[in-house]
C-alpha positions, 0 to 999 in steps of 0.5 A: 551501416550498422556494426555487427556485435559478436557475442561469446557463449560459454554454455548452452544456458548462456544462449537460452538467457537471450530468450524470454519465451519458450516458443521463441527458443523452440523457433530459433532451434527449429530454424537450425533443424530446418537448415540441416534437413534441407542440406540433407535433402529431406522434406519435413513438415512444420509440426515435426520440425517443432517436435525435433527442435524441442527434443534437441533443446531438452537433450542439450539442457539435460546433457549439460545439467545431468552429465554424471547421472547420464553416464551412470545410467549408461553404465552397467549399473543402470541407476544413479548413485544414492547421493544424486538428487535424482535418486528418488525418481528412478530415472532412465533414458528413453529411446530418444536419449532423454532423461525421464522419471521412472517412478512407481507408475509403470503399470498405469494406463496414463499417457506415456509422457505423463507417466514418465515425464521429462526431467529438467534441472532446477537452475536452468533457464529452460525450466523457467521458460517452461514454467512461464509458458504453462503459467500463461497458458492457464491464464496466470493462475496460482502456484498449484494449478501451474505445477499441475499444468507443467506435470500434466504436460510431461515435464518434471522440474526439480524444485518446481514449487520454488521456481513457480513461486519465484515466477509468480512473484515477478510476473507483472500480470499476476502482480497487477491482478493480485499484488499487495499494496505498498507500505512503510514503517509507521513514522515517528511522531512529530514534535507538535504531538510530543511537547506541551503547547497552548490548546489548538496551537497545532491543529488537524482539520477535516470536514464531514457531512453533509447533514440535511436540515429543514428551513420552512419547506426547503431541505438544505445541506450543512457540513461540519468542520472539525479541528483537533488539537495535536497535543491534547487531542481536544476538538472544536466543531463549527457548522458550515453553510456550504463547502465554498472557500468563504464559508470555510474561512468564516468557520476558521475565523470563528474558531480562531476568535474562540480558541485563539491564534493557531500556528499551523493547520494540517489537513487532507485533500479528501475525506473518508466519511462513509455517508457522503464520500463522493459528494464531499470529495467533489465539494473539497475539490471545488474549494479554492485552497490558495484563497484559504492559505492566503487568508491564514497567512495573514493571521501568521498561520501555516496551512499544510496539506497532506498528499491526496488519498492519504487519510492514514496520515491524518489519523489524529483528526480522522478518528475524532470524526468517528467519535463525533459521529457516534455521539451524534447518532444517539443525539439525533434520535431525539429529533427524528427528521425535524432538524434545523440549523439551530438544532444541528449546531446545538447537537454538534456542540454537545457532541464536542463537549462529550468528546472533550470529556473522554479520558486520554488514558485508562490507567486509573479508570478501575482504581476507586482511590485514583485521580479522575481520568485526564481529559481535554476539558481539564484545560478547556473548561477548568471544571474537573475535580483535582486530587493530585498534589500541585506541581511547581510553585503553585499550591492547592490553596490557590484554587480557593483564592480570588486570584483567578490567574493562579487557579488557571495556572495551577490547573494548566500545570496539573494537566501537562504534568499528568499528560506527560506521566499518563498519556504520553507513554501510550503513544510509544508503541506502533500498533501497525506498520512495524516493519521497514519495507523496501523503498520505492525508487525513481523510475519504478513502474507502479500501479496506482490504486483507484477505489472508484474503478475495477482493479484491472483498470488501475492506471500505470505510472512511473515514479519521477521523484521520491520524498524521504522522511527524516528516517530515510524511508520513502512514504510519498512519491511524485508520479508521471501517469501513463496515457493510452492516447498516442499519435502515429509517432508513438508520442502522447497526444495530451500533456501527461499529468503528474500526481503526488501519492503515498506509497500505500496507494501503489503496487510496484510492477517493475523495479528500476534495474539499478535499484533492483540489483542493489536490493 
């Protein structure tokens, strides 16, 4: 036997807080009205019962919110005091004892309810229910259209604009259609980008392409593999025959054989290369990441992958793909449509040399007497002019000595000295994402962005786990995806999947109750 729960209400507003829709509140009052009419022996239709219930509901709210104003109007003055919030509306009581707007439109031929709308208080639950009702009635349109719908229906809500704005900001249907994607303050730079280290000790990796080449009468596809040094921003490019694990590992072996051992390689789980986005993503999914990681582990190299769909976390190497592509656009015009694998490899190496000759800083570009711009080739090729005095214990004369190692050491020290003075300070400001955002919490209901489908078809998920950075801000989460396939008992038919995604791909629909109160 179920237990009966007794609730105590101190005001009519407490009763209204139990309702989520205006029609539900009116139906609840209509039940009481029907009982009263039946007890008196009166017969009344459903439409009239609903009209009486709505009138009683409005009267109860006005009587509680505008008690002083009603007494002032009923007095001999027939007007409210100037200090009242209703003084500019010239309110009056109609024949049904409802407070309406007097205004300046008494001579208008409009409908009585529009000409003299019913006044509702700002902080009332009934005002929110009325706004929610007409907001849904016009298919969740914007603020101005919702306000027009409310007033054209005969209601004048005090502070209507702020109420409607608050309503739209929490409406899950509106958030689903027009809500902004999440974000977070840009993270601090990792140590591998701030400390001098041998070239390509810490690398970012990505693939781009495909490029169509000809071998005889056949047309084949080749891909590019780019590795970017995290510290000095130098790049290395290799050609891949396909996107298989073996071809990928062979490309890494060629890179390590030329540039030396690598301590850590970081990459995305996708690509934003515009020309072949879908095809390249499909090829990356087919690649065996575990096989690649095992091969790198044998060479004491850590293989780290960013969360899927988070290309912004790899901006260091994503930007270099665009640089290589811009150079290739000019080089490929020389060969037209006749491009074989040898020509492609030559063009990629030439593009690599051009990109590695780019200046890392622009402070001294306009000064004719200043030093030559600092470029990655200062260390990679040792073939740049030198003007600055030598740092440390190595002297300028060491350049002309036959001791090659002293010349190399001098150039290396010169590069890192200028790197700290000219380049490192340019990384200080945050160009975007400068403000802290509210963290996503466990049990938040979110919408997952999918660029391949319409926004109305984006999937809903629940946050299972949040992954905080060192600064305490959440930038990636683990999601439990919702499934539309349920059995007769309401349980999922298939096993529910979990995904790891950055917060930039999420739209928060409903925040968890406990965390929403804290925020």
